[in-house]
C-alpha positions in Angstrom: 1.3 16.3 1.8 5.1 14.8 1.9 6.0 12.7 4.4 8.8 10.9 1.8 11.6 12.5 -0.1 10.4 13.1 -3.8 12.0 14.6 -7.0 9.7 13.6 -9.8 6.4 13.4 -7.8 6.6 16.7 -6.3 8.0 18.6 -9.4 5.8 17.1 -11.8 2.6 17.6 -9.9 3.9 21.0 -9.0 4.2 21.8 -12.7 0.9 20.1 -13.8 -1.1 22.3 -11.4 0.3 25.2 -12.6 -0.2 24.2 -16.3 -3.9 24.0 -15.4 -4.0 27.2 -13.9 -3.7 26.4 -10.3 -1.1 26.9 -7.7 0.4 24.5 -5.0 1.2 24.2 -1.3 3.7 22.1 -0.2 3.5 20.7 3.2 6.0 18.1 4.9 5.2 15.9 8.1 8.5 17.5 10.0 7.3 20.9 9.6 3.3 20.6 10.5 1.6 19.7 13.4 1.6 16.0 12.3 5.1 15.8 14.0 3.7 16.5 17.4 0.7 13.8 16.9 -2.1 15.6 14.9 -4.1 12.7 13.3 -4.3 12.1 9.9 -8.0 12.3 10.1 -7.8 16.0 11.7 -5.4 16.7 9.2 -7.5 15.8 6.1 -10.5 17.8 7.8 -8.4 21.0 7.7 -6.7 20.5 4.5 -10.3 20.0 2.7 -11.0 23.6 3.9 -8.1 25.3 2.2 -7.5 22.8 -0.8 -9.4 21.5 -4.1 -7.3 18.4 -4.0 -4.9 16.7 -1.8 -1.7 14.6 -3.0 -0.4 12.5 -0.4 3.3 10.7 -0.8 3.4 8.6 2.5 5.0 5.2 3.7 1.7 3.5 5.1 -1.0 2.9 2.6 -3.5 2.9 5.6 -2.7 6.6 6.4 -3.7 7.4 2.7 -7.0 5.7 3.3 -7.5 7.7 6.5 -7.0 11.0 5.0 -9.3 9.8 2.0 -12.0 8.8 4.6 -12.1 12.1 6.4 -11.2 14.7 3.5 -14.2 16.2 1.6 -11.9 16.9 -1.3 -10.3 14.3 -3.9 -7.1 12.6 -2.6 -4.8 11.2 -5.0 -2.1 8.4 -4.0 1.1 10.0 -4.9 2.8 6.8 -3.5 2.5 4.5 -0.3 3.9 1.3 0.9 1.6 -0.7 -1.3 1.0 1.3 -4.6 2.3 4.2 -7.0 -0.7 4.4 -9.3 0.6 8.3 -10.8 3.5 6.6 -11.9 1.8 3.6 -13.6 -0.6 6.1 -15.7 2.4 7.6 -16.9 4.0 4.5 -17.3 1.3 3.2 -19.5 1.1 6.6 -21.5 4.8 6.0 -22.3 4.1 2.3 -23.4 1.1 3.5 -25.6 3.1 6.3 -27.2 5.9 3.8 -28.1 3.2 1.2 -29.7 3.7 -1.2 -27.1 0.6 -1.6 -25.2 -0.6 -5.2 -27.0 2.7 -6.6 -26.2 4.7 -8.3 -23.6 5.7 -6.4 -20.4 8.6 -7.6 -18.0 9.3 -6.2 -14.8 12.4 -7.5 -13.4 13.8 -7.4 -9.8 11.9 -7.1 -6.9 8.5 -7.7 -8.2 6.9 -7.3 -4.5 6.9 -3.6 -4.3 4.3 -0.7 -5.0 5.6 0.3 -8.6 5.5 -3.5 -9.6 1.8 -3.8 -8.2 0.6 -0.8 -9.7 2.5 -1.4 -13.0 1.0 -4.8 -13.2 -2.7 -3.8 -12.6 -2.8 -1.2 -15.4 -1.2 -3.3 -18.0 -3.2 -6.1 -17.3 -6.2 -3.9 -17.8 -4.9 -3.0 -21.2 -4.6 -6.8 -22.2 -0.8 -7.0 -21.8 1.1 -10.0 -21.3 2.6 -9.3 -17.8 5.7 -11.2 -16.7 7.3 -10.5 -13.0 10.5 -11.6 -12.6 12.3 -11.9 -9.5 14.3 -14.3 -7.1 12.1 -16.5 -4.6 11.5 -14.3 -1.5 10.5 -11.3 -4.1 7.4 -12.4 -5.8 4.3 -10.5 -5.8 1.7 -10.9 -3.2 -1.4 -13.5 -4.1 -3.7 -10.4 -3.4 -2.0 -8.4 -6.3 -1.6 -11.3 -8.7 -5.4 -12.4 -8.3 -6.4 -8.7 -9.1 -4.5 -8.7 -12.0 -5.5 -11.9 -13.4 -9.3 -10.9 -13.0 -8.7 -8.8 -16.3 -8.4 -12.1 -18.3 -4.8 -10.9 -19.1 -1.9 -13.2 -19.2 0.2 -12.7 -16.0 3.2 -14.6 -15.1 5.7 -15.0 -12.2 9.3 -16.6 -12.9 12.6 -16.6 -11.5 14.5 -17.0 -14.7 15.7 -13.8 -16.3 16.3 -15.3 -19.8 12.8 -17.1 -19.9 11.1 -13.4 -18.7 12.6 -11.5 -21.5 12.4 -13.7 -24.3 10.2 -11.6 -27.1 9.7 -9.2 -24.6 8.6 -5.5 -26.0 8.7 -3.7 -22.5 11.6 -4.3 -19.8 11.1 -2.4 -16.5 12.9 -2.2 -13.6 13.4 -0.2 -10.2 15.8 0.1 -7.4 16.6 -2.8 -5.5 16.6 -1.1 -2.1 13.7 1.5 -1.5 13.2 4.3 0.9 13.2 2.9 4.5 15.0 -0.6 3.4 18.6 0.4 3.6 19.1 -2.0 6.5 18.9 -4.9 4.2 20.7 -3.4 1.4 23.6 -5.7 1.2 21.5 -8.8 1.2 19.1 -7.2 -1.5 21.7 -6.4 -4.0 23.2 -10.1 -3.3 19.8 -11.7 -4.3 19.2 -9.4 -7.0 22.2 -9.0 -8.8 21.4 -12.0 -11.4 18.5 -9.7 -12.3 20.4 -6.7 -13.5 19.3 -5.2 -16.9 22.5 -5.0 -19.2 23.5 -5.6 -22.9 23.5 -9.6 -22.6 19.7 -9.6 -21.0 18.5 -7.0 -23.4 19.9 -8.9 -26.6 17.4 -11.8 -25.4 14.5 -9.5 -26.0 13.0 -8.3 -29.1 15.3 -6.1 -31.1 13.0 -2.7 -30.6 12.1 -3.3 -27.1 12.3 -0.2 -24.9 13.8 -0.1 -21.3 11.8 1.7 -18.5 12.8 2.8 -15.0 10.7 4.9 -12.7 13.8 6.7 -11.2 15.9 7.5 -9.5 18.5 4.8 -10.7 21.2 3.2 -8.9 23.4 2.9 -12.0 25.5 -0.3 -11.9 23.2 -2.2 -9.7 19.6 -2.9 -11.4 20.8 -1.1 -14.7 23.8 -0.5 -16.1 24.9 2.9 -17.8 25.1 1.7 -21.4 21.7 0.8 -21.1 20.2 3.5 -19.2 21.9 5.9 -21.8 21.2 4.0 -24.7 18.6 4.3 -27.7 16.2 1.6 -26.3 15.8 3.6 -23.1 12.4 5.3 -22.8 13.3 6.7 -19.2 13.2 10.3 -20.0 10.0 10.4 -21.8 8.3 8.4 -19.1 9.9 10.9 -16.5 8.2 13.6 -18.8 4.9 12.0 -18.8 4.6 12.0 -15.2 3.8 15.7 -15.8 1.2 15.0 -18.5 -0.6 12.0 -16.9 -0.9 14.1 -13.6 -2.0 16.9 -15.5 -4.8 15.1 -16.8 -5.6 13.6 -13.7 -6.1 16.8 -12.0 -8.4 18.3 -14.8 -10.6 15.5 -14.3 -10.6 15.4 -10.6 -11.2 19.2 -10.8 -13.6 19.5 -13.3 -17.0 20.9 -12.5 -20.2 18.8 -13.4 
């Protein structure tokens, strides 16, 4: 169920479902009765009669909660304005594959977004040292910070990129302007320019640090071409792992007891 555009989420879910022997039906808001006012609750009830699992990519987290409340089949959060847990699963798989799961993870840029929140929560559960680095006004909410700190992991917030990436094992970024935030583009790019991942910043991390980006990337803004295409980038493994992580998730949800 797609309200927002998608490349990796849609294709990785479709491929994963086919890999486990199932098939997919893609429904978007514009071509369905949702566009004419049908409620999320009624939509969830109907889809539950046709499908074994619902993957929903939505603007509002409250809509996801309503679908989950009224659906009688598992509902997967494929992205909302609050969280992106499927991305975080693939990210953590990638971090583990590179042997960095006990190290220091730095998320740099807008740390008050859905990707940052989900990544912080899962990395903290693995006991990583998590640092969220961005300018004032772009720091994570107290709610998510407190949830991450409940794990006992070391979780920090800073506005200083050089301090943040010192001894970093993983450096992660995302676009500075998310879908729906285009009206603030000029201000956000200006505010976040000092938080670009480039060669100068990467040199201050560990020599074997990896760089991650959930994609799509705006090259020249949050990350430079040389880093994106460089030997320390784990971006393409990270993108592939969306498929493997979601295949595992689907198998777990569809497993018959």
